[in-house]
Structures are given as structure tokens and as C-alpha cells.
N, C-alpha and C positions, 0 to 999 in steps of 0.2 A: 458400594463396592467393598469387597474384602481387601485386606492389605496387599495380597498378591495381585489383585486386579488394579489397585491403585498404582502399584509399582509398574505393572505392565502398561497401563495407559500412559504414564509419565515417560517411560523409556521409549515407547513407540512414537510418541508425539514430539519429543524434544527436538528442537530445531537447531541445527549447527550454527545458524545465523545468530543465535543468542550469545555466542562466544565473543566477548569483547577482546580487544588486543591485550588487555591486562590479564584476562583469564587464560588466553592462549599462552602468554608468557609464563604464567604460573604452571600450566601444564608442561611446558618445555623444561622448566627448571626441575619439576618433579621427575620427569623422565630422565634427564641428565643424572640426577642424584641416584635414582633407583638403578639405572643401568650401570653406572660407575661402581656403586657398591656391590652389585651383582658380579661384575668382573673381578673386583677385589676378593670376593668370597670363593673364587674357583679352586683355591688350594686348600680350603678348610676340609677337615675330615668328613663332615656331613655332605659337602658338595661332592667329594671324591666317591663317597659311598652311594650317593644318589646317581652319579654317573655310572658306577658299576651296575646299579639296578637297571638303568636304561639299557645297558649292553645286553641284558637278558631279554629285553623286549624285541631285539633285532635292530639292525642299522637302517638308516635312511629316513627321509621325511622332508618336509617343506619348510622347517623352521630351524633357526640357529640356536646353539647353546652358547650363552654369552661368554665371550673371551676364550672359547674352546673350539677346536676343529670338530668336524662332523656335524650331522644334522639329525633331527628327530621329527616325529609327528608334532603337530601343534600342541596337542594335549601333553605329550611327554616333555616337550620343550618348556611349556608353561610350568610344569611341575618342577623340573630341574632349575630353571631360572628363578623361580620363587624361592626354592631352598637356598640357592647361592646368594640371592639378594637379601636374605633375612638372617643368615647364619652369623654374620658379624654384628648384628644388632646396631647397624649404622644407618639404617633406612629411616625415612621421615615418619613423623607422627602427626596426629591431630588430636587436640585435647578432648573433644566430645567423645571420641572413640576409645580413649585410653589405650590406643594402639596405633598400628601402622597401616595407613590406607593404601599408599602407592604400591607396596610390595604384593598386595593381593589384587592389583589392577593391571599394572604395566606388563608383568610377565605374560599374562593371558592375552592382553590386547596386542602386544608386539608379536607374539607367536602367531596369533590368528591373522594379524595384519600382514605379516610377512608371507604366510601361507596363501592368503587370498589377494595379495598385492593391493591392500587398501591404503589410501593416502593418509598422511599424518593428521590432516584436519578432521577427518572422520574419527580417527583414534582419539584425538583430543576431546571431541564431543562425547565419545563413549566414556572417557575418563571422568568428565564432569558429571555425567549421568550416574556412574558408579559411586563417585564421591558424595553426590547429593543423597542418594539412597542410604548409603552407609552412615552418614552423619545424622540424618533424620531418625533412623533406627537407634543409633547410639544415644542420642539425646533422650530417647524414651526408655532404653533398657540397658545401656552399657554398664552403668555403675552396679546395678543389681547382678547382672550376668557375671561381671568380673569378680564381685564378691563371692558368688557361688563357686568360682573356680574356673570359669570358662576363659579361654584365650580368645578374647573378643576380636582380635585382628583376624582370626580365622572364622570364628563362629558367627560374627556379624559381617565380617568382610566378604564371606562367600555370597551373601545376598546381594551386596553392592556389586561385586564382581560379575555375578550372573546377569544383573540388570545391564551392566556395561557391555558385556559380550553380546547380549541379546540386541542391544542398540546397534552394535557394530555389524551384526549380521542382518540388521533391518527386520527383525521378527516383529510381527504385529502384536497388539496388546494381549490377545488371548494366548498366543504362543509364549509370550514373555511371562505371563502369569503362570502357565504350566511349568516353564523353566524355573521360576522361583520355588514352586513346590518341589521340584526335583532337586533343587539346591538344598532345601530344608532336609530332604532325605539323606544328604551327605554332610550336613554341617557338623563340625566337631572341633576339638582343640581344648586342652586343659593346661592351666598354669602350672600344674605339677610337673610338666615336661620342661619348664624353664631351666636352662643350664644343661640341656642335653640336645642331641641331634633331632629329637622329635619336635622341638619347638619350631625349627625351620621347616621340618616336614609339614607341619600344620599349615604354614603359609603356602608352601608348594602345592599341597593338597587342595587348598581353597581355589587356587588358580586353575588347576586341572579339572576340578569338580565343576567349576563355573562353566568352562568350555564344554564339558560333558553334558551338563544340564541344558545349555542352550542348543547344542547340536541335537540332543534327543528331542527337545521340544520342536525344533525345526523339522525333525523327521516324523512328527505327529505324536510323540509320547505325551501322555497326560499326567496330571497330578490333581490333588484335591484343591478346589478354589479356597478352601478354609485352612490350608496347611500352615499359614502364618498365625492364625488367631483362634482356632478351635480350642475346646477344652483340652484336647490332646495335641495341640499344635505348638508352633515355635514359641509364641509369647508365654505360654504356660510352662513349657519345658525349659527354656533357656533364660527366662526372666521371672517375673512375678505376675504374669497375666495382664500386663499393661495393655492399654488401648492403643494399639499400633496405628489404627486408622486415624486417630486424632493427630498423631505425630506426622503422618504421611500426607495430611491434607494440604500442607504448605510446600509439597514437592514442586520445585521449579519456580517458586515465587522469589522475586528479588528481595534482598540480595541472595544469590545462590550460595550454597554452603562453602564452596571453594573460596569465596570472598569473605563470607561472614565468619566462618570458623578457621579457615586458613590452614596452612601447612607449617610445620616446625621442622627445620632441617637440623640434623644432629651434627654437632661439632666433635663429639666423642663417640667411639664405637662400642657403646654399652648401654644398658637400660636407661631410658630417659629420666627415670626417677632420681638418678644421681646427678643430673646435669647442673641444676642450680647450685647444689653443694660444690660441685667441681669448679664452676665459674667463680664462686666466692673464695674457695680455698686456694685456687691457683693465683687469684689476684692478691690475696693476703701473703702468700709465699713470695711472690715477686716484689711486693711493696716493702716487706720487712726483711727480706733476705734470709728467710728461715728454711730449714730442711727437716727431714724426719728426725734427725738426731736432736733437734732443738725442742721437740714436742713431747709433752708428757701424755696428753690425751686430747681427744676431739669429741665434742658433743654437737649433734645436729638435731634441730627441731624443724618439722615441715608441716605443710598443710594436711588436713585430715585425710588419711588413707594413702598418702603419697608414697609410703614405703612398702606398700603391700607386695609389689613384684620382687622386692629384694629379699629373696628367700634363702640365700646362701651366706651364712655368717662366718663360716670358716672354709672358704673355697680352697681347692687344691688344683683345679684345672682352669684353663682360660675361659671356657664356656661358663663355668660356675662363677668365675670372677666378674662376668658381665652382669650378674644379678646379685652383687654383693656391695653394699654401701661401705663395709669395712675395707674391702680391698681397694675400692675406688679412692678412698681417702688416703690409705697408706701409700698406694702407688703414686698418687699426685704429689704427696709430700716428699717421697723419696726421689722421684724422677723429674719433677717439675713440669710434666706434661702427661697427657693421656693420648695414646695413639694406637695404631693397629698392633704394633709390637708389644704393647702392654699386656696383651692377652695370649701371649705364648705361655704354655704350661710352666716352663722353667722360670718365667718371670713371676708368676703367681706363687711359686714355691720358694722364692728367695727367703732366707732366714729372717732378714730384717723385716720383711713384710709379714710373715707368719707370726713373728713375735709381737708385732704391733696390733694385730687384729683385735685382741681383747680390749684395747684401749680406745676403740671407736664405739660410740654409743649413739644410736638414732632413736628418735621418738616422734610420733605424729601428734599434732594437736587434736583435741576433742572437737567434734562437730559432725554435721551430716554431709557437707559438701566439700569436695576436694578443691573447688574453685572459690576464690582465685588462688593460684598456686604460688607458693613461696617457700623459702628455706632460710633458716637462721643458723649460722655456723659460729661455734665458739672453739677457739684453739687455745689450749692451756700449755704454756711453755714451761720448760724445766727451771727457768730463772724466776718463776712466779708470776710473770705477766700473762695477761689474757687478751687475745685478739678476737674481734667479733665482726661479723658482716651479715647483713640481711640481703637476700637476693629475691627480687620480685620479677623484674623483666629479665628474660633469659635470652642470651645471644643465640640467634638462629630461630627464635620463636616468631610467630606471626606478627607480634608487635615490635620485634627488633630483628628483622630478617637479615640473613647473610647477604652481602652484595653479590652480584653476578660474578665478580672477580674472585671473591672468597669461595663461592660455590665451585667455580672452575678449578681453583687450587685444590679443593678437596677431591674433585673428579680426577685431576691429573695424578694426585697422590695415590688414589685407589688403583689407577691403571699401573702405576709404577710398582705398587705392592704386588700386583699379579705378574710382574715381569713383562708387561706389555706397554706399547706406546700408543697414545691416542691424543689427538688435538682436542682439548676440552672446549675451546672456542668453536671449532668445527662441529663438535657434537651438539652444542647448544644451538648453533645456527640451523642444523638439520632438524633438531627436535622442535624448532620454532616455525619451520616452513610447512604451511598447510598442504603443499603439493608434494612434499617429500614422501618417501616410502621407508618402511622399516629397514629394508636392505641397505639404504643409503646411510643410515645411522650405524648399523652393525658392521659395516665395512671399514669404519674409521679406526677402530681399535684393533691392533694387530700385535 
């Protein structure tokens, strides 16, 4: 079988009974986090602009816009909710992907699930399918694709999202294979757009395109069976011609990727490449009672390639600040915390911050693999002392996950940031209930 056919066979045959209680709980946590972050993103300029675009398409539909009045078609809602859930860069990640899996799965699944009145248990099954496909492809191609400049959250994520939507729609193996080829026709996303509205557009597009691909295949639309691996296909264009068939041979084998690779929930609303540095730096600040005024310079060394996404060295806007190691360090030292308000434009532009940016230096160790990930922080004080901290285990990572209580606190904070009220415990309970429906979840936040 070709890779498209392998994915089609897996997606069509995956049995919802394979989901253990632990896997279902992980699905519920990921949905809570993604939805809460999407609600928090409603006031960001990219979200407002996406909403203005939706207005040009005409009103009405069967799917909700997270945290907002009005409704849209499932495809339009998947697009908007994907933008809103990614614009803050606060959504979860998984290390093999070097990107964000849930933001290119849940917006599409919830929009379609709401429109079609599909139960949560089936949506959880679809999420696991999409995550499985995404991680298998990522392990084969993500490092090279990312190095080429692809925004793999979108360019790989769209393939997993399409497999997930096809599963939700109960497409057969052949229909799903065609949907994968149609997804390849729409796969896109560049890292050059990091720090602009277009980054979150790329996540929204992956959701909408996945729905479009599956719906077209359901209607009989066809694609090449070789779209994933021909000389002119996905593997050659997006990677380095890797043998995707070999990577996909283990689809569905225990342990499933949601257990094996796991999810990493963000504690801070900016690029994940900064998070180990921030954990160490904030610990040092608290332990030694230092502030920005006490620091002469900061040096950070990280695992190979870890700093690649941090392309803005002298940021002037909040979106640029989300991809700036220098700003993350300066803001953490000045404020003692990193939160949603950290990325207001006026906070990035503070004189104390801008003046300190040149005194933050980051470098990556030499080597081929980014794994295992680590960071080493050296803080040089004005009194001549030096403080050091190495960070391996990251709070919120698969190896050191946030508790349900910590996750619910994050969700409640996200709702409050958007000026809305929502019972995070009720959200998690509905997301965990296999018999619940999307509308039950979406009705809680007001």
C-alpha cells in the first residue's frame, strides 16, 4: 500500500473500543486546554480580522465560534477557531512534531461534531487517529521539514487532521486515501510567518482544509494514490524523500502515540522553545531575590536546534515577542512572571526591556538530534556573582505533566482574559463524557 492507503486503512479500521480510560482522559485534557486557549484568543487582532473575513462569507451555519456570538458553517468555524486557538501560542505541543497537534485537530472535530451532533466518544477516537498519524509522519520527516522552513504544525498537521475528520465521518479506507491526497494539495505553512497573523492563519487553514478534503472525498472526489510518496509527492517536496511507508507500518500498534509521545501543556503563552529557559530563570529569580536591575547579562545554551523558531531578536510587538528568547528573558527578570499580558505591544516596547535585549545571548549545542531537550541558564549579576541552572524536565511536559487542578486554573484564567465566565471543572467533565456532545461543552463558557 502507498502511504495514503496505509493512513486510509488505519483511519477506517480504528476501533473506538481501543481507547482506554487513560487515553480518554488525555483527550479531555487536550480539548479543555485547546478550547480555553481559543476562547482567550478571541480579542487578538488576528482573531478579529478572521472574524471580519467570516462576515464576508455570509452569516449562519451549524457550528459555534468559540467564545463569540453567532454561528458559521463547520468549515468556516474550524478555520476561525483554529486561528483563535493558535494566535496566543499557548496551545499544547508534542516533541516529535516540533509543533502543536491539538490546534489542528479539535477546531475541525468540534465544528463537525457540533454540526453533525456526534458524541464526544467518537470525537475522542478521531482525535487519537489524527494524533497517531501526525506523530508517525513527524518522526519520519518533521526535523528536515522544519529545517527547510515548513511550519510543520500546519504542513504535517493537515494530514493528521484529515485522517481524524475522515474517521469522524466514517469514510472507508479508499475515501480516506483520496482525502489524504486532497489534503496534500492544500498543505502549506512557512516559519517565515512566525510573529505575524499568518502563523495562526496556517493553523486555521489546516483545520478548514482537512474538513474540505474529507467532505470532497465523501462526495466522490479523487486524488492520486501516490500523492504522499511519488517523486513529485509530499515526501519529496516537504521532506527529503523519506520512506513514509516504513514510518506508517506501526500505525495503531501499542503503545499508541498519544501515550508514547504524549502531550506537553504550555505554562507560558509563547514559543515552547523558551519554556525550559523560563522555568530555570524564574526559579533563580525567586530563590535569589534578583530583578532585572541586578543582572548584567544572561547566557543560554540549549539542545541542538532548539532555538530555531526564535527568529525575532529585537521584537517591538507582542506577536514578535512570542518568538524572541531575548524578550522572554528580559520580561521574566523584570516582571517575575510570564502571562497573557506580557505580550501586549506596550509591554514589549518598555524602555527597560528594549535596553536589555542586547545583553541576552543564546546558542545551541552542536549535534544532529534535538532530543533529549535541555537548557542551561547562566545569569551574570552586576555584583560579579554568577547563577546557573540546568533544566531537563519541563513542567507541563509529558514527563512532568500539569495536574488537572493546574490545567483547570489555566483554563479559568483564559476565560477571564476573554471577559467570559466558565466553570473549568464542568468543561473537563463534559470533555470526559463519551456521551456528551459539542454543544454541551460550548454552552458552558459565556
